[in-house]
MARKOL-119027 format. One line per 5 residues: number of its first residue (from 1); their letters; for each residue x, y, z of N, C-alpha, C. Coordinates in steps of 0.1 Angstrom, whole numbers. Example, Ala and Ser with C-alpha at 12.3 -4.5 7.8 and 13.67 -1.06 7.14 Angstrom:
# MARKOL-119027
1	as	132/-57/78/123/-45/78/132/-33/78 ~ 128/-22/71/137/-11/71/129/0/79
***
This chain:
# MARKOL-119027
1	xxxxx	-983/503/1062/-983/518/1059/-971/521/1061 ~ -963/516/1067/-943/521/1066/-944/521/1049 ~ -944/509/1048/-942/506/1033/-947/518/1021 ~ -961/522/1022/-968/532/1016/-961/547/1019 ~ -957/546/1031/-946/560/1033/-935/559/1021
6	xxxxx	-933/550/1027/-918/546/1022/-918/552/1004 ~ -928/548/1002/-930/546/983/-934/561/980 ~ -945/564/989/-947/583/988/-935/588/987 ~ -927/588/998/-917/598/999/-906/595/986 ~ -907/585/983/-898/581/972/-902/591/957
11	xxxxx	-909/590/957/-918/596/943/-917/609/947 ~ -920/615/960/-920/627/960/-905/634/959 ~ -898/628/963/-887/637/963/-878/633/944 ~ -884/618/940/-880/623/924/-888/631/917 ~ -903/634/920/-909/644/915/-904/656/917
16	xxxxx	-901/660/929/-896/677/936/-883/674/926 ~ -878/666/924/-864/669/912/-866/667/900 ~ -878/665/897/-878/667/883/-887/681/883 ~ -893/688/892/-898/702/894/-886/712/894 ~ -879/705/899/-864/716/900/-860/715/890
21	xxxxx	-855/702/880/-849/705/866/-861/708/858 ~ -873/708/860/-881/715/851/-878/730/849 ~ -873/736/865/-875/750/864/-867/755/855 ~ -858/750/856/-845/752/848/-841/750/830 ~ -855/750/828/-857/747/811/-864/758/808
26	xxxxx	-863/765/797/-855/770/788/-855/783/799 ~ -841/794/799/-844/808/808/-856/816/807 ~ -854/821/820/-868/826/823/-861/841/810 ~ -875/850/815/-876/863/805/-867/871/816 ~ -861/882/810/-852/894/820/-864/901/824
31	xxxxx	-864/907/835/-872/916/839/-877/928/830 ~ -887/933/832/-893/944/821/-888/959/828 ~ -884/964/817/-875/979/819/-862/977/828 ~ -858/967/827/-843/962/835/-833/974/824 ~ -825/975/833/-816/984/823/-806/975/820
36	xxxxx	-803/976/805/-790/965/802/-774/963/807 ~ -773/952/811/-757/952/817/-753/949/802 ~ -737/948/808/-728/943/793/-730/934/785 ~ -726/932/776/-728/921/767/-727/910/769 ~ -734/898/771/-731/889/774/-716/881/769
41	xxxxx	-709/877/777/-697/867/771/-698/856/764 ~ -688/849/758/-692/833/753/-692/823/764 ~ -704/817/765/-702/807/776/-693/795/770 ~ -685/789/778/-673/781/776/-682/766/777 ~ -675/757/770/-686/744/775/-684/739/785
46	xxxxx	-695/730/791/-696/724/802/-686/712/802 ~ -677/714/814/-666/700/814/-654/706/807 ~ -653/715/804/-639/718/796/-628/714/802 ~ -618/711/795/-606/705/806/-592/716/804 ~ -590/723/818/-579/729/815/-567/722/805
51	xxxxx	-559/729/794/-552/728/790/-538/733/787 ~ -522/735/783/-519/745/781/-509/741/771 ~ -514/747/759/-506/740/747/-491/746/745 ~ -484/741/736/-467/745/739/-465/752/724 ~ -451/759/726/-449/763/714/-441/759/704
56	xxxxx	-440/744/707/-431/734/699/-438/719/699 ~ -435/712/694/-438/699/698/-435/692/709 ~ -427/695/714/-418/690/725/-427/694/738 ~ -431/681/742/-441/685/755/-454/690/751 ~ -457/689/741/-470/693/734/-480/680/744
61	xxxxx	-491/690/752/-500/676/756/-509/671/750 ~ -513/666/755/-525/653/746/-538/659/745 ~ -543/657/735/-559/658/739/-567/645/728 ~ -578/647/731/-586/636/729/-596/635/721 ~ -601/628/711/-613/628/706/-629/627/717
66	xxxxx	-638/635/711/-647/635/723/-646/643/733 ~ -635/650/734/-633/661/747/-630/675/742 ~ -635/684/752/-636/696/746/-625/706/754 ~ -617/715/753/-601/721/759/-605/733/762 ~ -600/742/771/-596/754/773/-583/761/774
71	xxxxx	-579/771/769/-569/773/766/-566/790/766 ~ -556/795/764/-552/812/760/-542/811/751 ~ -544/819/740/-536/822/728/-533/835/726 ~ -521/837/728/-516/852/720/-511/852/707 ~ -505/860/702/-500/858/687/-489/848/689
76	xxxxx	-494/839/677/-478/827/678/-484/816/675 ~ -480/805/679/-483/792/679/-486/786/693 ~ -493/772/693/-495/766/703/-499/753/694 ~ -490/744/701/-490/724/696/-494/721/704 ~ -504/708/700/-509/698/706/-509/682/703
81	xxxxx	-506/674/712/-508/661/706/-520/652/705 ~ -516/645/699/-531/633/693/-528/619/692 ~ -530/608/695/-528/596/694/-540/592/687 ~ -537/584/672/-546/584/665/-542/572/658 ~ -556/562/660/-554/549/655/-555/546/638
86	xxxxx	-554/536/634/-556/534/617/-561/526/615 ~ -576/535/620/-590/532/615/-598/538/600 ~ -590/547/594/-596/554/586/-606/565/589 ~ -607/567/602/-616/575/606/-610/591/602 ~ -622/603/604/-616/615/601/-614/624/617
91	xxxxx	-603/630/617/-607/639/632/-606/650/628 ~ -615/659/636/-619/672/634/-614/680/645 ~ -604/689/643/-602/700/656/-601/714/654 ~ -611/716/662/-615/729/661/-610/742/670 ~ -610/750/666/-605/761/678/-609/775/675
96	xxxxx	-615/780/687/-625/792/690/-619/801/695 ~ -613/812/692/-610/825/698/-617/834/702 ~ -619/840/712/-630/847/720/-621/863/720 ~ -620/872/713/-610/883/717/-622/894/732 ~ -618/899/737/-622/910/744/-623/920/736
101	xxxxx	-638/921/745/-651/934/734/-643/943/732 ~ -645/947/720/-636/962/719/-622/959/713 ~ -617/947/713/-605/944/711/-601/947/696 ~ -591/955/692/-587/960/678/-579/947/670 ~ -587/946/662/-579/937/650/-582/943/638
106	xxxxx	-574/935/626/-574/939/613/-579/929/605 ~ -579/927/596/-588/923/582/-580/908/584 ~ -562/915/586/-556/900/581/-555/890/595 ~ -561/897/605/-559/888/620/-566/877/621 ~ -562/862/625/-573/852/627/-563/842/629
111	xxxxx	-569/831/631/-567/817/631/-562/808/623 ~ -556/796/628/-552/784/614/-550/773/624 ~ -557/766/621/-555/748/624/-547/739/615 ~ -538/734/618/-534/722/606/-526/713/613 ~ -529/699/610/-525/689/615/-512/682/610
116	xxxxx	-501/680/614/-490/672/611/-486/660/616 ~ -474/652/611/-467/639/615/-458/644/622 ~ -453/637/628/-438/631/638/-431/641/630 ~ -429/635/616/-418/637/606/-419/653/602 ~ -432/660/606/-429/673/603/-436/677/590
121	xxxxx	-438/668/583/-453/672/570/-467/678/575 ~ -474/686/569/-485/686/573/-494/680/566 ~ -504/673/572/-515/665/566/-521/672/551 ~ -522/663/542/-530/667/532/-540/675/535 ~ -547/688/529/-554/694/528/-560/697/540
126	xxxxx	-554/697/551/-556/697/568/-559/711/574 ~ -555/716/570/-556/731/572/-566/740/572 ~ -570/744/582/-584/755/583/-581/771/586 ~ -587/775/580/-585/792/587/-596/801/588 ~ -597/810/599/-606/820/596/-603/834/602
131	xxxxx	-606/845/595/-601/858/595/-614/867/605 ~ -610/876/610/-621/888/615/-625/896/603 ~ -637/902/605/-640/913/594/-637/929/602 ~ -646/932/605/-644/947/612/-643/948/628 ~ -647/938/632/-646/938/648/-643/922/653
136	xxxxx	-640/925/665/-635/915/670/-647/907/677 ~ -650/897/673/-663/885/675/-653/869/678 ~ -662/863/684/-658/849/680/-655/845/669 ~ -645/836/666/-643/830/652/-641/817/654 ~ -639/807/645/-635/795/646/-631/787/637
141	xxxxx	-619/781/636/-612/771/624/-614/758/629 ~ -610/752/616/-611/733/620/-599/727/611 ~ -591/723/617/-582/716/611/-583/699/608 ~ -580/692/597/-588/678/599/-578/671/590 ~ -574/656/601/-568/642/593/-580/635/586
146	xxxxx	-576/639/575/-588/627/564/-578/614/565 ~ -584/605/575/-580/589/576/-578/584/564 ~ -590/583/554/-587/573/542/-582/580/533 ~ -581/593/531/-576/601/518/-562/607/517 ~ -557/607/529/-546/607/530/-533/598/532
151	xxxxx	-524/594/524/-516/584/527/-507/590/537 ~ -502/601/538/-493/604/547/-495/603/564 ~ -509/603/558/-514/605/580/-523/595/578 ~ -526/581/575/-530/571/573/-530/563/583 ~ -516/564/588/-511/556/597/-513/558/610
156	xxxxx	-517/548/618/-517/551/636/-507/553/644 ~ -507/565/652/-496/567/658/-497/582/663 ~ -489/592/665/-486/602/670/-488/612/657 ~ -495/624/661/-496/636/653/-500/647/662 ~ -497/661/657/-498/671/663/-509/683/658
161	xxxxx	-511/690/666/-525/699/661/-519/711/665 ~ -513/720/654/-509/730/651/-517/742/653 ~ -521/752/660/-532/766/663/-524/775/662 ~ -525/787/652/-517/797/649/-525/813/650 ~ -521/820/660/-530/829/659/-521/843/654
166	xxxxx	-527/849/638/-520/860/634/-526/872/638 ~ -516/882/640/-521/899/647/-508/907/643 ~ -518/917/636/-506/928/627/-502/937/634 ~ -491/944/637/-486/951/648/-494/962/647 ~ -496/968/662/-507/977/662/-513/976/666
171	xxxxx	-520/966/664/-535/956/670/-533/948/681 ~ -544/943/685/-542/933/699/-537/923/701 ~ -526/924/712/-516/914/713/-518/907/719 ~ -531/911/732/-530/904/746/-536/891/740 ~ -532/878/754/-537/865/750/-553/865/750
176	xxxxx	-558/856/742/-575/856/743/-579/843/749 ~ -592/838/754/-596/826/756/-594/817/745 ~ -590/806/744/-592/796/736/-597/786/737 ~ -607/776/729/-615/766/732/-614/756/720 ~ -608/744/724/-605/734/715/-614/724/714
181	xxxxx	-618/717/704/-629/707/706/-625/696/696 ~ -626/685/697/-622/674/689/-629/665/686 ~ -634/660/673/-644/651/669/-641/644/659 ~ -645/629/660/-638/619/652/-653/614/643 ~ -654/612/631/-659/607/623/-657/593/617
186	xxxxx	-662/584/620/-660/568/614/-654/565/603 ~ -647/558/597/-640/554/583/-654/554/572 ~ -650/554/565/-667/552/556/-663/541/551 ~ -678/533/550/-681/516/544/-679/520/528 ~ -686/503/524/-686/506/511/-694/510/502
191	xxxxx	-693/517/492/-703/523/481/-704/540/485 ~ -696/543/495/-698/555/498/-689/564/486 ~ -696/575/480/-691/579/468/-678/587/473 ~ -668/592/463/-655/596/466/-652/607/460 ~ -659/612/449/-655/621/437/-664/631/443
196	xxxxx	-663/643/441/-672/658/442/-685/657/433 ~ -695/664/436/-703/666/431/-706/673/417 ~ -710/673/404/-707/681/396/-718/690/399 ~ -731/685/401/-741/698/403/-746/697/414 ~ -753/704/418/-766/707/431/-773/719/430
201	xxxxx	-788/718/437/-798/723/431/-791/742/441 ~ -789/751/432/-788/767/438/-792/774/437 ~ -790/788/438/-798/798/438/-805/805/449 ~ -811/815/450/-816/822/463/-825/813/471 ~ -829/814/481/-836/807/492/-852/811/491
206	xxxxx	-861/805/491/-877/808/491/-875/811/508 ~ -875/823/512/-879/828/527/-893/827/530 ~ -896/826/543/-912/826/546/-910/841/551 ~ -924/842/550/-927/854/554/-940/853/569 ~ -937/845/576/-945/845/584/-945/852/599
211	xxxxx	-954/853/605/-949/863/614/-939/854/623 ~ -930/863/633/-917/860/638/-921/853/651 ~ -914/845/657/-915/840/669/-904/844/677 ~ -904/847/692/-893/850/696/-880/839/700 ~ -867/840/699/-857/832/704/-844/838/703
216	xxxxx	-840/838/718/-832/846/724/-818/835/716 ~ -808/840/713/-795/836/708/-789/834/716 ~ -777/825/715/-769/819/723/-758/828/723 ~ -747/831/732/-733/836/733/-724/827/725 ~ -724/816/720/-713/811/709/-721/793/710
221	xxxxx	-710/785/704/-712/772/701/-722/764/713 ~ -716/766/723/-720/760/731/-735/764/737 ~ -738/774/737/-753/776/743/-761/782/732 ~ -759/775/718/-765/786/704/-780/776/708 ~ -790/790/706/-803/785/704/-810/778/692
226	xxxxx	-817/767/692/-821/759/684/-833/763/676 ~ -830/764/662/-841/768/654/-844/760/642 ~ -856/760/638/-863/752/623/-864/761/614 ~ -867/757/604/-876/766/592/-888/771/604 ~ -885/790/596/-897/797/603/-889/811/602
231	xxxxx	-897/821/610/-889/832/612/-890/835/624 ~ -883/841/630/-876/841/645/-871/853/648 ~ -877/860/657/-870/873/664/-864/874/676 ~ -852/886/675/-845/887/684/-841/900/684 ~ -830/903/695/-826/917/694/-813/919/696
236	xxxxx	-805/930/691/-791/927/692/-786/943/697 ~ -773/941/704/-768/953/711/-752/953/701 ~ -749/967/704/-736/971/694/-727/966/699 ~ -717/957/692/-703/946/696/-709/931/701 ~ -724/930/697/-728/914/703/-730/906/691
241	xxxxx	-725/894/696/-727/881/686/-737/871/691 ~ -746/871/683/-761/862/687/-752/846/680 ~ -755/836/689/-756/823/677/-767/814/681 ~ -769/806/668/-781/798/670/-779/784/659 ~ -787/772/664/-782/759/656/-790/758/651
246	xxxxx	-788/747/639/-802/746/632/-795/730/625 ~ -802/724/629/-801/706/625/-803/704/608 ~ -791/698/600/-794/698/589/-792/680/587 ~ -803/675/583/-802/661/577/-793/658/563 ~ -788/644/562/-787/643/546/-794/647/538
251	xxxxx	-791/656/524/-797/659/517/-805/670/513 ~ -805/679/527/-811/691/530/-802/704/531 ~ -810/714/525/-802/733/525/-808/735/532 ~ -799/748/536/-804/760/542/-802/769/532 ~ -814/780/534/-813/791/529/-812/801/544
256	xxxxx	-810/815/543/-811/821/556/-810/836/552 ~ -817/844/561/-817/860/558/-814/865/576 ~ -810/876/575/-809/884/588/-813/900/585 ~ -821/906/592/-827/919/591/-822/926/604 ~ -813/932/604/-817/945/616/-827/955/614
261	xxxxx	-838/959/623/-846/971/618/-839/984/627 ~ -848/992/621/-842/1009/625/-836/1008/642 ~ -826/1015/645/-821/1019/657/-823/1031/661 ~ -826/1033/675/-829/1047/683/-816/1053/682 ~ -814/1067/673/-801/1074/668/-801/1082/678
266	xxxxx	-783/1086/681/-780/1093/690/-774/1105/681 ~ -771/1105/671/-764/1114/660/-773/1117/651 ~ -775/1127/645/-782/1128/630/-778/1118/621 ~ -761/1112/620/-756/1106/608/-748/1100/619 ~ -746/1085/609/-736/1078/613/-737/1063/606
271	xxxxx	-722/1054/603/-726/1045/596/-711/1036/599 ~ -720/1023/601/-706/1014/604/-706/1000/595 ~ -691/1003/588/-686/992/580/-688/979/587 ~ -695/969/583/-694/954/588/-708/958/604 ~ -715/968/599/-721/969/611/-733/955/614
276	xxxxx	-732/950/602/-741/934/604/-733/922/595 ~ -730/915/605/-724/900/598/-732/891/602 ~ -731/881/594/-737/865/591/-724/860/589 ~ -723/846/600/-714/838/597/-718/824/598 ~ -714/811/589/-722/801/588/-712/790/592
281	xxxxx	-717/782/600/-704/770/605/-712/758/600 ~ -700/747/600/-707/731/600/-707/726/613 ~ -708/714/615/-706/706/628/-694/701/633 ~ -687/707/624/-673/705/631/-666/717/633 ~ -677/730/636/-669/743/634/-663/745/620
286	xxxxx	-665/743/612/-654/748/601/-666/758/594 ~ -657/771/591/-660/781/583/-669/777/571 ~ -683/779/569/-690/778/554/-688/791/545 ~ -692/799/546/-696/812/544/-696/826/554 ~ -696/838/547/-701/847/557/-699/862/546
291	xxxxx	-710/869/554/-716/879/548/-716/892/555 ~ -712/904/550/-715/914/562/-718/928/553 ~ -725/935/558/-728/949/553/-725/959/561 ~ -727/971/554/-724/985/565/-746/986/568 ~ -742/996/584/-757/997/589/-753/1012/595
296	xxxxx	-763/1017/592/-763/1032/595/-775/1035/604 ~ -781/1026/608/-789/1028/620/-806/1026/611 ~ -806/1025/600/-819/1024/594/-815/1005/594 ~ -832/1005/584/-831/990/579/-823/982/571 ~ -816/973/578/-807/967/565/-808/952/569
301	xxxxx	-802/941/556/-804/928/559/-793/924/550 ~ -789/908/554/-784/901/547/-791/890/541 ~ -789/883/530/-798/873/524/-784/860/521 ~ -780/852/529/-770/841/521/-778/832/514 ~ -769/825/503/-774/814/491/-775/803/498
306	xxxxx	-782/797/490/-785/782/498/-773/773/501 ~ -773/767/511/-763/759/514/-762/746/501 ~ -750/742/494/-752/728/492/-765/716/497 ~ -769/708/495/-772/696/500/-764/689/509 ~ -766/684/519/-761/678/528/-756/667/523
311	xxxxx	-740/664/519/-735/654/515/-721/648/516 ~ -722/633/518/-707/629/524/-695/634/508 ~ -698/631/498/-688/641/485/-688/652/487 ~ -693/661/492/-691/675/493/-676/675/496 ~ -670/669/507/-659/670/511/-647/669/500
316	xxxxx	-650/665/487/-638/662/478/-643/674/470 ~ -645/688/473/-650/698/460/-637/707/467 ~ -636/713/455/-622/724/459/-632/739/462 ~ -642/740/461/-650/751/471/-654/749/481 ~ -644/757/490/-644/761/505/-657/760/510
321	xxxxx	-671/767/501/-682/770/505/-689/758/507 ~ -683/747/500/-690/735/498/-684/723/507 ~ -671/725/506/-661/712/510/-667/711/526 ~ -671/720/535/-675/717/546/-691/712/550 ~ -697/714/539/-712/710/540/-713/692/539
326	xxxxx	-704/685/549/-704/671/541/-708/662/552 ~ -715/666/563/-719/659/572/-730/664/578 ~ -741/655/584/-752/659/593/-752/662/607 ~ -756/673/608/-762/677/622/-762/687/627 ~ -759/698/637/-761/713/640/-751/719/634
331	xxxxx	-758/727/619/-752/740/618/-752/754/625 ~ -744/760/626/-738/767/634/-746/785/626 ~ -751/793/627/-754/807/626/-747/816/634 ~ -743/825/632/-736/834/638/-739/850/635 ~ -747/856/646/-750/871/637/-741/881/648
336	xxxxx	-735/893/640/-728/902/649/-731/914/643 ~ -736/924/657/-738/941/653/-727/942/654 ~ -722/951/647/-706/958/649/-706/968/662 ~ -698/968/668/-693/976/677/-699/991/678 ~ -688/996/664/-688/1011/660/-707/1015/660
341	xxxxx	-715/1006/658/-727/1011/661/-731/1019/673 ~ -722/1013/681/-728/1022/695/-724/1037/694 ~ -716/1041/682/-711/1055/684/-726/1065/677 ~ -733/1060/671/-743/1067/664/-758/1061/670 ~ -760/1051/680/-770/1049/685/-771/1043/699
346	xxxxx	-782/1048/703/-787/1043/718/-783/1030/723 ~ -772/1026/730/-768/1016/731/-780/1007/739 ~ -784/1018/749/-794/1008/759/-808/1004/753 ~ -813/1005/738/-824/1000/733/-819/989/723 ~ -818/980/725/-822/969/717/-822/970/704
351	xxxxx	-820/967/694/-825/965/681/-832/953/674 ~ -843/954/671/-851/942/666/-842/935/656 ~ -836/919/656/-831/913/647/-843/904/642 ~ -843/901/629/-852/891/623/-843/880/613 ~ -847/864/618/-840/856/612/-850/849/603
356	xxxxx	-847/845/590/-855/839/584/-850/827/577 ~ -854/813/581/-849/802/576/-857/795/566 ~ -851/786/557/-856/779/548/-847/765/549 ~ -855/752/552/-848/740/550/-852/736/540 ~ -849/732/530/-854/722/517/-845/711/514
361	xxxxx	-858/702/511/-849/686/510/-858/675/520 ~ -859/666/514/-865/652/524/-853/647/528 ~ -850/644/542/-838/636/547/-835/625/540 ~ -823/621/537/-820/609/527/-813/597/536 ~ -810/588/533/-803/578/541/-787/581/544
366	xxxxx	-786/580/553/-768/582/558/-761/570/549 ~ -748/577/543/-738/568/538/-736/560/550 ~ -733/545/544/-725/538/552/-710/540/557 ~ -712/540/576/-699/542/585/-696/533/585 ~ -680/531/592/-677/520/601/-678/524/614
371	xxxxx	-691/523/622/-691/534/635/-702/540/634 ~ -705/545/652/-716/553/651/-713/567/648 ~ -718/576/640/-717/591/639/-722/597/648 ~ -729/593/655/-735/604/665/-724/604/679 ~ -715/593/679/-704/592/687/-695/604/689
376	xxxxx	-695/610/674/-686/621/675/-694/635/673 ~ -704/632/678/-716/645/681/-719/648/665 ~ -722/643/660/-727/644/643/-740/635/643 ~ -749/635/632/-760/631/627/-773/641/629 ~ -785/635/632/-795/644/632/-801/630/638
381	xxxxx	-812/631/645/-819/621/652/-834/631/658 ~ -848/621/661/-856/626/669/-857/638/676 ~ -847/632/687/-843/645/699/-841/658/692 ~ -831/656/686/-826/674/676/-836/677/670 ~ -843/669/666/-854/679/654/-866/683/669
386	xxxxx	-868/676/680/-877/685/688/-869/696/694 ~ -858/694/698/-849/708/706/-850/718/694 ~ -849/719/681/-850/727/671/-867/731/670 ~ -877/722/678/-893/724/675/-894/734/686 ~ -884/730/698/-889/740/711/-877/751/713
391	xxxxx	-866/751/705/-858/761/705/-851/757/717 ~ -847/748/720/-834/745/733/-821/743/729 ~ -811/751/737/-797/750/736/-795/735/740 ~ -782/735/739/-778/718/744/-778/713/758 ~ -774/725/766/-778/725/779/-791/721/786
396	xxxxx	-802/729/778/-812/726/781/-820/715/775 ~ -814/710/761/-817/697/758/-814/687/763 ~ -801/688/770/-797/679/781/-804/676/790 ~ -810/690/799/-821/688/811/-833/685/807 ~ -839/685/796/-851/680/791/-848/668/791
401	xxxxx	-838/660/787/-838/646/784/-833/638/801 ~ -827/646/807/-829/642/822/-841/642/826 ~ -852/654/824/-862/651/831/-874/638/830 ~ -870/636/813/-881/623/810/-874/612/815 ~ -862/613/820/-854/599/826/-861/600/841
406	xxxxx	-863/613/847/-866/612/861/-885/607/858 ~ -891/613/851/-901/609/848/-906/593/847 ~ -897/584/839/-897/574/835/-894/568/852 ~ -886/573/863/-882/567/874/-894/565/882 ~ -901/579/882/-913/581/889/-923/573/886
411	xxxxx	-929/571/875/-938/563/866/-935/549/871 ~ -927/549/868/-921/530/876/-921/528/889 ~ -923/541/899/-920/538/915/-937/536/919 ~ -946/543/908/-961/544/913/-964/558/919 ~ -976/562/919/-981/576/924/-991/576/939
416	xxxxx	-991/562/938/-996/561/956/-1015/564/951 ~ -1016/575/957/-1029/580/962/-1034/590/945 ~ -1023/596/938/-1025/602/928/-1019/618/930 ~ -1020/620/943/-1012/630/947/-1000/640/938 ~ -988/626/940/-978/630/934/-979/631/917
421	xxxxx	-989/626/911/-994/625/895/-995/643/896 ~ -1009/648/902/-1012/657/901/-998/668/901 ~ -989/668/911/-978/675/914/-967/677/902 ~ -966/667/893/-956/666/883/-962/667/873 ~ -978/669/869/-984/677/859/-978/689/861
426	xxxxx	-981/694/871/-982/707/873/-968/713/871 ~ -957/703/874/-942/707/867/-943/712/853 ~ -949/700/848/-952/701/832/-956/715/825 ~ -968/717/831/-978/729/829/-965/743/832 ~ -959/742/844/-945/755/844/-937/754/835
431	xxxxx	-933/742/832/-926/741/819/-930/749/808 ~ -943/745/805/-946/751/793/-949/765/791 ~ -956/770/804/-954/786/808/-942/792/804 ~ -931/785/816/-913/791/810/-915/791/800 ~ -915/783/789/-909/781/775/-915/792/765
436	xxxxx	-930/793/772/-938/806/763/-930/818/766 ~ -927/819/782/-920/833/787/-908/835/779 ~ -900/823/779/-886/823/773/-884/831/760 ~ -895/823/753/-896/830/737/-900/841/736 ~ -907/847/746/-911/859/744/-904/867/750
441	x	-889/867/757/-878/872/765/-872/881/747
***
């Protein structure tokens, strides 16, 4: 009997843990009729390490591949140190700045990331830049060390990543939160193409017209909501940016559109330049393309041209909209509703947002790599496709994977009389109900 009680208790603890984890997936719906609070701020990466960049290479702190860091950045430069091996790998250093809501920015304000050698020269074609439009919202730029393509930066040793923020006189000069992520792509193996594609299937996307399914976007790259092909419904408030992530495998293309419905007007007339902005980023958080239009409180929409098929050789292209579409993984869509829209609409009444996504192309075989692509946070696997189908953010997907591990432990421990089995099954039923509630939020 003692052994039976121990077994049941162990299983019960595991089952309770499973239910606790289940309860955290996906986020619950907001209360009906609740007054809207402030626009949610960018969610920092879980486990991001504090770091303090220096204005010069002297005493620059070290950052490493596979890690995310948090710092602050005012106008000017911050420098970080990298120690890289001679393994022909490509190293991506992305920098995301997050202005305060309502911060005053000009179209020339932005950030740049570039990689340098200890001798001073900048690595070939390493610099990545991003600029603001009409509003202050999170933007990302990525610098790259091309291990196999740049003789000056192929050697093992110390390198520097320099992040520069430009800000015109008369515009916001305050320090902003800065997130730095370092990702490593293994070196290429034999037979991988090294010349840019001459042609690829282009043209406007054929977007779906099915009924929309509710999916609430995230605040940034770290909690972006997963989407697949289809029609998705969300809601926006002035000054808000919603992030979504879409898995694109080798050979696949993404086409999308974003539509804002009519808003509740507080004035008879108003219009905001850049009232709707759509930005597309690569798995390395490199900008691919962006488009904006004015919004006057009436129906408005943006359709983005199809991306090129994801292909290794795209990195050799001169076109800045082709070059970043060179690696399989999660691509990010950021949709911003301009803050000035609040001047002529009812901020307390969110405006419906409709996203239409078209993913074309049969997943192709990955190119030969000298190592694991997944180790750098790249690639698409079955779990990624499941996350897109279920609409999970990265933290929710990690929790779901944890649940599956707990269930395997529980199954291995045995269920005794079967009472625990009913308990765990009830947890999964609860998960399904919560999932439907979340998508209805």
